[in-house]
DSSP file (Angstrom, degrees, kcal/mol; ACC not computed):
  #  RESIDUE AA STRUCTURE BP1 BP2  ACC     N-H-->O    O-->H-N    N-H-->O    O-->H-N    TCO  KAPPA ALPHA  PHI   PSI    X-CA   Y-CA   Z-CA
    1    1 A X              0   0    0      0, 0.0   115,-2.3     0, 0.0   116,-1.2   0.000 360.0 360.0 360.0 134.6   74.7  -41.3  -64.9
    2    2 A X  E     -ab  80 117A   0     77,-2.5    79,-3.2   113,-0.2     2,-0.4  -0.983 360.0-161.1-121.5 131.2   71.7  -42.3  -67.0
    3    3 A X  E     -ab  81 118A   0    114,-2.6   116,-2.7    -2,-0.4     2,-0.4  -0.945   5.0-168.4-119.3 134.7   70.3  -45.8  -66.7
    4    4 A X  E     -ab  82 119A   0     77,-3.1    79,-2.9    -2,-0.4     2,-0.3  -0.985  11.7-179.6-121.9 126.5   68.0  -47.5  -69.2
    5    5 A X  E     +ab  83 120A   0    114,-2.5   116,-3.1    -2,-0.4     2,-0.3  -0.941  16.3 123.2-129.0 147.9   66.2  -50.7  -68.3
    6    6 A X  E     -a   84   0A   0     77,-1.1    79,-2.4    -2,-0.3   116,-0.2  -0.956  57.3 -61.3 178.2 175.0   63.8  -53.0  -70.2
    7    7 A X  S >  S-     0   0    0    114,-0.5     3,-1.1    -2,-0.3     5,-0.3  -0.174  70.4 -74.0 -67.4 165.5   63.3  -56.5  -71.3
    8    8 A X  T 3  S+     0   0    0     77,-0.3    -1,-0.2     1,-0.3    76,-0.0  -0.377 117.8   7.4 -60.9 136.6   65.6  -58.3  -73.7
    9    9 A X  T 3  S+     0   0    0     -3,-0.1    -1,-0.3     1,-0.1    -2,-0.1   0.861  87.8 130.6  58.8  40.9   65.3  -57.0  -77.3
   10   10 A X  S <  S-     0   0    0     -3,-1.1   114,-2.7   111,-0.1   115,-0.2   0.250  83.5 -94.7-107.1  10.8   63.0  -54.2  -76.3
   11   11 A X  S  > S+     0   0    0    112,-0.2     4,-2.1   113,-0.1     5,-0.2   0.675  78.5 137.1  91.9  17.9   64.8  -51.4  -78.2
   12   12 A X  H  > S+     0   0    0     -5,-0.3     4,-2.4     2,-0.2     5,-0.2   0.947  74.5  44.2 -63.8 -49.9   67.0  -50.0  -75.4
   13   13 A X  H  > S+     0   0    0      1,-0.2     4,-2.8     2,-0.2     5,-0.2   0.919 113.4  50.7 -64.6 -44.0   70.2  -49.7  -77.4
   14   14 A X  H  > S+     0   0    0      1,-0.2     4,-2.1     2,-0.2    -1,-0.2   0.912 111.1  49.8 -58.6 -42.8   68.4  -48.2  -80.4
   15   15 A X  H  X S+     0   0    0     -4,-2.1     4,-2.0     2,-0.2    -2,-0.2   0.941 113.1  45.3 -61.5 -48.9   66.7  -45.6  -78.2
   16   16 A X  H  X S+     0   0    0     -4,-2.4     4,-1.6     1,-0.2    -2,-0.2   0.913 112.3  50.8 -63.7 -43.8   69.9  -44.6  -76.5
   17   17 A X  H  < S+     0   0    0     -4,-2.8     4,-0.3     1,-0.2    -1,-0.2   0.868 109.3  51.1 -66.8 -34.9   71.9  -44.4  -79.8
   18   18 A X  H >< S+     0   0    0     -4,-2.1     3,-1.0    -5,-0.2    -1,-0.2   0.908 110.0  50.8 -63.8 -40.3   69.1  -42.1  -81.3
   19   19 A X  H 3< S+     0   0    0     -4,-2.0    -2,-0.2     1,-0.2    -1,-0.2   0.814 113.5  44.7 -65.9 -30.3   69.4  -39.9  -78.2
   20   20 A X  T >< S+     0   0    0     -4,-1.6     3,-2.2    -5,-0.1    -1,-0.2   0.308  79.9 143.9 -98.4   8.0   73.1  -39.6  -78.5
   21   21 A X  T <   +     0   0    0     -3,-1.0     3,-0.1    -4,-0.3    -3,-0.1  -0.204  68.7  22.0 -52.2 132.4   73.2  -39.0  -82.3
   22   22 A X  T 3  S+     0   0    0      1,-0.3     2,-0.3     3,-0.0    -1,-0.3   0.319 101.1 106.5  92.1  -7.1   76.0  -36.6  -83.3
   23   23 A X  S <  S-     0   0    0     -3,-2.2     2,-0.8    17,-0.0    -1,-0.3  -0.702  82.0-103.8-102.1 156.9   78.1  -37.2  -80.1
   24   24 A X        -     0   0    0     -2,-0.3    16,-2.3    -3,-0.1    17,-1.9  -0.714  51.6-175.9 -80.2 110.0   81.3  -39.1  -79.9
   25   25 A X  E     -c   41   0A   0     -2,-0.8     2,-0.5    15,-0.2    17,-0.2  -0.901  22.9-161.2-118.2 134.9   80.2  -42.3  -78.2
   26   26 A X  E     -c   42   0A   0     15,-2.6    17,-3.1    -2,-0.4     2,-0.5  -0.972  14.8-155.4-110.2 126.7   82.1  -45.4  -77.0
   27   27 A X  E     -c   43   0A   0     -2,-0.5     2,-0.5    15,-0.2    17,-0.2  -0.899   7.4-169.2-106.4 126.7   80.0  -48.5  -76.6
   28   28 A X  E     -c   44   0A   0     15,-3.4    17,-2.8    -2,-0.5     2,-0.6  -0.971   9.4-164.9-115.2 122.2   81.2  -51.2  -74.2
   29   29 A X  E     -c   45   0A   0     -2,-0.5    17,-0.2    15,-0.2     3,-0.1  -0.924  62.0 -18.0-120.0 114.4   79.2  -54.5  -74.4
   30   30 A X  S    S+     0   0    0     15,-2.8     2,-0.3    -2,-0.6    16,-0.1   0.494 116.7  74.6  80.0   3.8   79.3  -57.2  -71.9
   31   31 A X  S    S-     0   0    0     14,-0.3     2,-0.5    18,-0.1    -1,-0.2  -0.883  79.6-114.7-136.3 168.5   82.5  -56.1  -70.1
   32   32 A X        -     0   0    0     -2,-0.3     2,-0.1    -3,-0.1    -3,-0.1  -0.945  37.6-117.9-106.6 127.8   83.5  -53.4  -67.7
   33   33 A X        -     0   0    0     -2,-0.5    40,-0.1     1,-0.1    -5,-0.0  -0.385  14.6-157.7 -67.2 136.5   86.0  -50.9  -69.2
   34   34 A X  S    S+     0   0    0     -2,-0.1     2,-0.3     2,-0.0    -1,-0.1   0.491  78.2  32.0 -88.1  -4.7   89.3  -50.8  -67.4
   35   35 A X  S    S-     0   0    0     38,-0.0     2,-0.8     0, 0.0    38,-0.0  -0.922  89.3-101.0-144.4 165.8   90.0  -47.3  -68.7
   36   36 A X        -     0   0    0     -2,-0.3    -2,-0.0    36,-0.0    38,-0.0  -0.839  41.1-137.4 -93.3 111.0   88.1  -44.2  -69.7
   37   37 A X        -     0   0    0     -2,-0.8     2,-1.1     1,-0.1   -11,-0.1  -0.258  24.6-103.4 -63.8 155.2   87.7  -44.1  -73.4
   38   38 A X  S    S+     0   0    0    -13,-0.1     2,-0.3    39,-0.0    -1,-0.1  -0.712  80.2  99.4 -81.7 102.3   88.3  -40.8  -75.2
   39   39 A X  S    S-     0   0    0     -2,-1.1   -14,-0.2    37,-0.2     3,-0.1  -0.969  79.3-108.2-168.3 174.0   84.7  -39.7  -76.0
   40   40 A X  S    S+     0   0    0    -16,-2.3    38,-2.1    -2,-0.3     2,-0.4   0.845 102.6  20.1 -81.3 -38.7   81.8  -37.6  -74.9
   41   41 A X  E     -cd  25  78A   0    -17,-1.9   -15,-2.6    36,-0.2     2,-0.5  -0.993  61.6-153.0-138.1 136.8   79.7  -40.5  -73.7
   42   42 A X  E     -cd  26  79A   0     36,-2.7    38,-2.8    -2,-0.4     2,-0.6  -0.957  12.8-160.5-106.5 125.9   80.4  -44.1  -72.7
   43   43 A X  E     -cd  27  80A   0    -17,-3.1   -15,-3.4    -2,-0.5     2,-0.6  -0.936   6.0-168.5-105.6 117.7   77.5  -46.5  -73.2
   44   44 A X  E     +cd  28  81A   0     36,-2.7    38,-3.0    -2,-0.6     2,-0.3  -0.934  13.6 173.8-108.0 122.0   77.8  -49.6  -71.1
   45   45 A X  E     +cd  29  82A   0    -17,-2.8   -15,-2.8    -2,-0.6   -14,-0.3  -0.897  51.4  24.4-127.8 157.7   75.4  -52.4  -72.0
   46   46 A X    >>  +     0   0    0     36,-1.0     3,-1.4    -2,-0.3     4,-0.8   0.889  56.5 164.8  59.7  44.8   74.9  -56.0  -70.9
   47   47 A X  H 3>  +     0   0    0     35,-0.6     4,-2.7     1,-0.3     3,-0.2   0.760  68.9  74.0 -58.3 -23.3   76.5  -55.7  -67.5
   48   48 A X  H 3> S+     0   0    0      1,-0.2     4,-1.6     2,-0.2    -1,-0.3   0.866  90.4  54.9 -59.5 -36.3   74.8  -59.0  -66.8
   49   49 A X  H <4 S+     0   0    0     -3,-1.4     4,-0.5     1,-0.2    -1,-0.2   0.885 110.1  46.0 -65.1 -38.2   77.4  -60.7  -69.0
   50   50 A X  H >< S+     0   0    0     -4,-0.8     3,-1.4     1,-0.2     4,-0.2   0.905 107.8  57.3 -68.9 -41.7   80.2  -59.3  -66.9
   51   51 A X  H >< S+     0   0    0     -4,-2.7     3,-2.1     1,-0.3    -2,-0.2   0.845  94.9  65.4 -59.0 -34.5   78.5  -60.2  -63.7
   52   52 A X  T 3< S+     0   0    0     -4,-1.6    -1,-0.3     1,-0.3    -2,-0.2   0.792  97.7  56.0 -58.7 -27.7   78.3  -63.8  -64.7
   53   53 A X  T <  S+     0   0    0     -3,-1.4    -1,-0.3    -4,-0.5    -2,-0.2   0.498  98.3  81.8 -83.1  -4.0   82.2  -63.9  -64.5
   54   54 A X  S <  S-     0   0    0     -3,-2.1     2,-1.2    -4,-0.2     5,-0.1  -0.525  95.7 -96.4 -99.4 165.5   82.2  -62.6  -60.9
   55   55 A X    >   -     0   0    0     -2,-0.2     3,-1.7     1,-0.2     7,-0.2  -0.705  38.4-169.9 -79.4  96.9   81.7  -64.4  -57.6
   56   56 A X  G >  S+     0   0    0     -2,-1.2     3,-0.7     1,-0.3    -1,-0.2   0.588  75.8  76.0 -70.9 -10.0   78.0  -63.8  -57.1
   57   57 A X  G 3  S+     0   0    0      1,-0.3     2,-0.3     2,-0.1    -1,-0.3   0.787  95.2  52.5 -67.5 -25.6   78.0  -65.1  -53.6
   58   58 A X  G <> S+     0   0    0     -3,-1.7     4,-2.1     1,-0.2     3,-0.3  -0.365  70.5 146.6-103.5  50.8   79.7  -61.7  -52.6
   59   59 A X  H <>  +     0   0    0     -3,-0.7     4,-2.6    -2,-0.3     5,-0.2   0.828  65.1  56.4 -64.0 -34.8   77.1  -59.6  -54.3
   60   60 A X  H  > S+     0   0    0     -3,-0.2     4,-2.2     1,-0.2    -1,-0.2   0.923 111.0  44.9 -61.6 -42.7   77.3  -56.7  -51.8
   61   61 A X  H  > S+     0   0    0     -3,-0.3     4,-2.7     2,-0.2     5,-0.2   0.903 112.3  51.8 -67.3 -41.2   81.0  -56.3  -52.5
   62   62 A X  H  X S+     0   0    0     -4,-2.1     4,-2.6     2,-0.2    -2,-0.2   0.933 111.1  47.3 -60.3 -47.1   80.5  -56.6  -56.2
   63   63 A X  H  X S+     0   0    0     -4,-2.6     4,-2.4     2,-0.2    -2,-0.2   0.924 113.3  48.1 -62.6 -45.4   77.8  -53.8  -56.2
   64   64 A X  H  X S+     0   0    0     -4,-2.2     4,-2.0    -5,-0.2    -2,-0.2   0.925 114.2  45.9 -62.0 -45.6   80.0  -51.5  -54.1
   65   65 A X  H  X S+     0   0    0     -4,-2.7     4,-2.3     1,-0.2    -1,-0.2   0.903 112.4  51.0 -64.4 -41.3   83.1  -52.0  -56.2
   66   66 A X  H  X S+     0   0    0     -4,-2.6     4,-2.5    -5,-0.2    -2,-0.2   0.916 109.4  49.8 -64.1 -43.6   81.1  -51.6  -59.4
   67   67 A X  H  X S+     0   0    0     -4,-2.4     4,-2.5     2,-0.2    -1,-0.2   0.905 110.2  51.0 -61.7 -41.4   79.5  -48.3  -58.2
   68   68 A X  H  X S+     0   0    0     -4,-2.0     4,-1.9     1,-0.2    -2,-0.2   0.925 112.2  46.5 -61.0 -45.1   83.0  -47.0  -57.2
   69   69 A X  H  X S+     0   0    0     -4,-2.3     4,-2.2     2,-0.2    -2,-0.2   0.876 111.8  51.1 -66.4 -37.8   84.4  -47.8  -60.7
   70   70 A X  H  X S+     0   0    0     -4,-2.5     4,-2.3     2,-0.2    -2,-0.2   0.910 108.8  50.7 -66.5 -41.5   81.3  -46.3  -62.4
   71   71 A X  H  X S+     0   0    0     -4,-2.5     4,-0.7     2,-0.2    -1,-0.2   0.891 110.9  49.3 -63.1 -39.2   81.7  -43.0  -60.5
   72   72 A X  H >< S+     0   0    0     -4,-1.9     3,-0.8     1,-0.2     4,-0.3   0.906 111.7  48.6 -65.2 -41.9   85.4  -42.9  -61.4
   73   73 A X  H >X S+     0   0    0     -4,-2.2     3,-1.5     1,-0.2     4,-0.9   0.868 104.8  59.9 -64.5 -37.0   84.5  -43.5  -65.0
   74   74 A X  H 3< S+     0   0    0     -4,-2.3    -1,-0.2     1,-0.3    -2,-0.2   0.680  89.1  71.9 -68.5 -17.6   81.9  -40.8  -64.9
   75   75 A X  T << S+     0   0    0     -3,-0.8    -1,-0.3    -4,-0.7    -2,-0.2   0.751 103.9  41.2 -67.0 -22.7   84.5  -38.1  -64.0
   76   76 A X  T <4 S-     0   0    0     -3,-1.5     2,-0.3    -4,-0.3    -2,-0.2   0.715 128.0  -8.8 -99.4 -25.1   85.8  -38.3  -67.5
   77   77 A X  S  < S-     0   0    0     -4,-0.9    -1,-0.3   -39,-0.1   -36,-0.2  -0.984  83.1 -72.1-164.6 165.2   82.6  -38.5  -69.6
   78   78 A X  E     - d   0  41A   0    -38,-2.1   -36,-2.7    -2,-0.3     2,-0.5  -0.351  47.5-142.4 -65.0 148.3   78.9  -38.9  -69.5
   79   79 A X  E     - d   0  42A   0    -38,-0.2   -77,-2.5    -5,-0.1     2,-0.5  -0.965  19.0-177.7-124.6 121.9   77.8  -42.4  -68.6
   80   80 A X  E     -ad   2  43A   0    -38,-2.8   -36,-2.7    -2,-0.5     2,-0.5  -0.982  11.1-165.8-116.5 122.9   74.7  -44.2  -70.1
   81   81 A X  E     -ad   3  44A   0    -79,-3.2   -77,-3.1    -2,-0.5     2,-0.5  -0.942   4.5-163.4-116.1 127.9   74.1  -47.7  -68.7
   82   82 A X  E     +ad   4  45A   0    -38,-3.0   -36,-1.0    -2,-0.5   -35,-0.6  -0.945  16.2 176.2-112.2 121.4   71.7  -50.1  -70.4
   83   83 A X  E     -a    5   0A   0    -79,-2.9   -77,-1.1    -2,-0.5     2,-0.5  -0.898  27.8-121.7-127.0 155.5   70.5  -53.1  -68.3
   84   84 A X  E     -a    6   0A   0     -2,-0.3     2,-0.6   -79,-0.2   -77,-0.2  -0.821  25.4-124.3 -98.8 129.9   68.1  -55.9  -68.9
   85   85 A X        +     0   0    0    -79,-2.4   -77,-0.3    -2,-0.5     3,-0.1  -0.612  37.9 164.2 -72.8 116.6   65.2  -56.3  -66.5
   86   86 A X        +     0   0    0     -2,-0.6    -1,-0.2    15,-0.1    15,-0.1   0.390  51.6  90.3-110.8  -1.1   65.4  -59.9  -65.1
   87   87 A X  S    S+     0   0    0     17,-0.1     2,-0.3     4,-0.0    -1,-0.1   0.525  72.5  76.3 -80.9  -5.6   63.0  -59.5  -62.2
   88   88 A X  S    S+     0   0    0     -3,-0.1     2,-0.2     2,-0.1     0, 0.0  -0.754  82.7  23.1-103.8 152.1   59.9  -60.5  -64.0
   89   89 A X  S    S-     0   0    0     -2,-0.3     2,-0.2     2,-0.0    -3,-0.0  -0.576 102.6  -7.4  99.9-161.1   58.9  -64.0  -64.9
   90   90 A X        -     0   0    0     -2,-0.2     2,-0.4     1,-0.1    -2,-0.1  -0.528  64.8-121.3 -80.3 135.7   59.8  -67.3  -63.5
   91   91 A X        -     0   0    0     -2,-0.2     7,-0.1     1,-0.1    -1,-0.1  -0.641  38.7-112.5 -74.1 128.0   62.5  -67.6  -60.8
   92   92 A X        -     0   0    0     -2,-0.4    -1,-0.1     5,-0.1     6,-0.0  -0.244  11.7-143.7 -64.2 149.6   65.2  -69.9  -62.2
   93   93 A X  S    S+     0   0    0      4,-0.1     2,-0.2    -3,-0.0    -1,-0.1   0.805  76.9  89.8 -80.6 -31.4   65.8  -73.3  -60.6
   94   94 A X  S  > S-     0   0    0      1,-0.1     4,-2.0     2,-0.0     5,-0.2  -0.482  76.6-136.9 -72.4 134.2   69.6  -73.2  -61.1
   95   95 A X  H  > S+     0   0    0      1,-0.2     4,-2.7     2,-0.2     5,-0.2   0.905 101.9  51.3 -58.0 -46.2   71.4  -71.6  -58.2
   96   96 A X  H  > S+     0   0    0      1,-0.2     4,-2.2     2,-0.2    -1,-0.2   0.887 109.9  49.9 -62.9 -39.4   73.8  -69.6  -60.3
   97   97 A X  H  > S+     0   0    0      2,-0.2     4,-2.1     1,-0.2    -1,-0.2   0.876 111.4  49.1 -66.9 -37.3   70.9  -68.2  -62.4
   98   98 A X  H  X S+     0   0    0     -4,-2.0     4,-2.6     2,-0.2    -2,-0.2   0.913 109.9  51.4 -66.7 -42.1   69.1  -67.2  -59.2
   99   99 A X  H  X S+     0   0    0     -4,-2.7     4,-2.9     2,-0.2     5,-0.2   0.905 109.7  50.1 -60.9 -41.5   72.3  -65.5  -57.8
  100  100 A X  H  X S+     0   0    0     -4,-2.2     4,-2.7     2,-0.2    -1,-0.2   0.936 111.1  48.5 -62.1 -45.7   72.6  -63.6  -61.0
  101  101 A X  H  X S+     0   0    0     -4,-2.1     4,-2.0     2,-0.2    -2,-0.2   0.910 114.2  46.2 -60.6 -43.4   69.0  -62.4  -60.9
  102  102 A X  H  X S+     0   0    0     -4,-2.6     4,-2.2     2,-0.2    -2,-0.2   0.918 113.0  48.6 -66.6 -44.3   69.4  -61.4  -57.2
  103  103 A X  H  X S+     0   0    0     -4,-2.9     4,-2.9     1,-0.2     5,-0.2   0.905 110.1  52.1 -63.6 -41.3   72.7  -59.6  -57.8
  104  104 A X  H  X S+     0   0    0     -4,-2.7     4,-3.2    -5,-0.2     5,-0.2   0.920 108.0  52.5 -60.1 -42.8   71.2  -57.7  -60.8
  105  105 A X  H  X S+     0   0    0     -4,-2.0     4,-1.9     2,-0.2    -2,-0.2   0.920 112.5  43.8 -59.3 -44.7   68.3  -56.6  -58.6
  106  106 A X  H  X S+     0   0    0     -4,-2.2     4,-1.9     2,-0.2    -1,-0.2   0.902 115.2  49.1 -67.8 -40.9   70.7  -55.2  -55.9
  107  107 A X  H  X S+     0   0    0     -4,-2.9     4,-2.9     1,-0.2    -2,-0.2   0.933 110.1  50.6 -63.5 -45.7   72.9  -53.6  -58.5
  108  108 A X  H  X S+     0   0    0     -4,-3.2     4,-2.9     1,-0.2     5,-0.2   0.887 108.0  53.1 -62.4 -39.3   69.9  -52.0  -60.3
  109  109 A X  H  X S+     0   0    0     -4,-1.9     4,-1.8    -5,-0.2    -1,-0.2   0.930 112.2  45.2 -59.7 -44.7   68.6  -50.6  -57.0
  110  110 A X  H  X S+     0   0    0     -4,-1.9     4,-1.9     2,-0.2    -2,-0.2   0.909 113.7  49.4 -66.2 -42.2   72.1  -49.0  -56.4
  111  111 A X  H  X S+     0   0    0     -4,-2.9     4,-2.5     1,-0.2    -2,-0.2   0.923 110.2  50.6 -62.1 -44.2   72.3  -47.7  -60.0
  112  112 A X  H  < S+     0   0    0     -4,-2.9    -1,-0.2     1,-0.2    -2,-0.2   0.865 109.0  52.2 -63.6 -36.0   68.8  -46.2  -59.8
  113  113 A X  H  < S+     0   0    0     -4,-1.8    -1,-0.2    -5,-0.2    -2,-0.2   0.905 116.5  38.8 -65.1 -41.6   69.7  -44.4  -56.5
  114  114 A X  H  < S+     0   0    0     -4,-1.9    -2,-0.2    -5,-0.1    -1,-0.2   0.771  96.8  98.3 -80.1 -27.4   72.9  -42.9  -58.0
  115  115 A X     <  -     0   0    0     -4,-2.5  -113,-0.2    -5,-0.2     3,-0.1  -0.268  61.4-151.6 -68.0 144.9   71.5  -42.1  -61.5
  116  116 A X  S    S+     0   0    0   -115,-2.3     2,-0.3     1,-0.3  -114,-0.2   0.692  88.5  24.4 -82.7 -20.4   70.2  -38.6  -62.3
  117  117 A X  E     -b    2   0A   0   -116,-1.2  -114,-2.6     2,-0.0     2,-0.4  -0.990  62.3-172.3-147.4 136.2   67.8  -40.2  -64.8
  118  118 A X  E     -b    3   0A   0     -2,-0.3    11,-2.6  -116,-0.2    12,-1.6  -0.998   9.9-174.8-128.3 128.7   66.2  -43.7  -65.1
  119  119 A X  E     -bE   4 128A   0   -116,-2.7  -114,-2.5    -2,-0.4     2,-0.5  -0.987  15.0-148.9-127.4 130.7   64.2  -44.6  -68.2
  120  120 A X  E     -bE   5 127A   0      7,-2.9     7,-2.4    -2,-0.4     2,-0.6  -0.859  12.6-159.8 -95.7 129.8   62.2  -47.8  -68.8
  121  121 A X  E     + E   0 126A   0   -116,-3.1  -114,-0.5    -2,-0.5     2,-0.5  -0.948  12.8 176.5-110.8 121.4   62.1  -48.9  -72.4
  122  122 A X  E >  S- E   0 125A   0      3,-2.6     3,-1.6    -2,-0.6  -111,-0.1  -0.953  74.1 -23.3-129.5 112.5   59.3  -51.3  -73.3
  123  123 A X  T 3  S-     0   0    0     -2,-0.5  -112,-0.2     1,-0.3    -1,-0.1   0.885 127.3 -50.6  52.5  44.3   58.9  -52.3  -76.9
  124  124 A X  T 3  S+     0   0    0   -114,-2.7     2,-0.5     1,-0.2    -1,-0.3   0.390 113.3 118.2  81.8  -3.6   60.8  -49.1  -78.0
  125  125 A X  E <   -E  122   0A   0     -3,-1.6    -3,-2.6  -115,-0.2     2,-0.3  -0.854  55.6-142.3-102.0 128.5   58.6  -46.8  -75.9
  126  126 A X  E     -E  121   0A   0     -2,-0.5     2,-0.4    -5,-0.2    -5,-0.2  -0.682  17.3-176.5 -93.5 140.5   60.3  -44.8  -73.2
  127  127 A X  E     -E  120   0A   0     -7,-2.4    -7,-2.9    -2,-0.3     2,-0.4  -0.948  21.0-141.0-132.8 113.3   58.9  -44.0  -69.8
  128  128 A X  E     +E  119   0A   0     -2,-0.4    -9,-0.2    -9,-0.2    -2,-0.0  -0.612  24.1 173.2 -75.9 124.7   61.0  -41.8  -67.6
  129  129 A X              0   0    0    -11,-2.6   -10,-0.2    -2,-0.4    -1,-0.2   0.499 360.0 360.0-110.5  -8.3   60.8  -43.1  -64.0
  130  130 A X              0   0    0    -12,-1.6   -11,-0.1     0, 0.0    -2,-0.1   0.251 360.0 360.0-151.7 360.0   63.3  -40.8  -62.4
């Protein structure tokens, strides 16, 4: 599993797609795939959009289930996950937005622990942090 993190519109997807040029890639955007696509690499981006549809009050369970599903998916093909860094800036006043930010933080910690590689993309420049 490879995880790429950075701010919104900071060039994460462009960076990953350049890195995967020439490979058979399936891109999943804003949802979690229910099946393993036939490809060399699955790129999952915008998991935050999928998280919004979940009960964020049960974030520990969500993170555990998501990791289990990602590990199962990874058995069939390489997995590249692109996530948006939400931890910087102003903490939202709305409860649901705060829950999303907190759940993303817990999810990202778990992803980073499991990932063999973690790369931060900031304005198109990559910095490998793991």
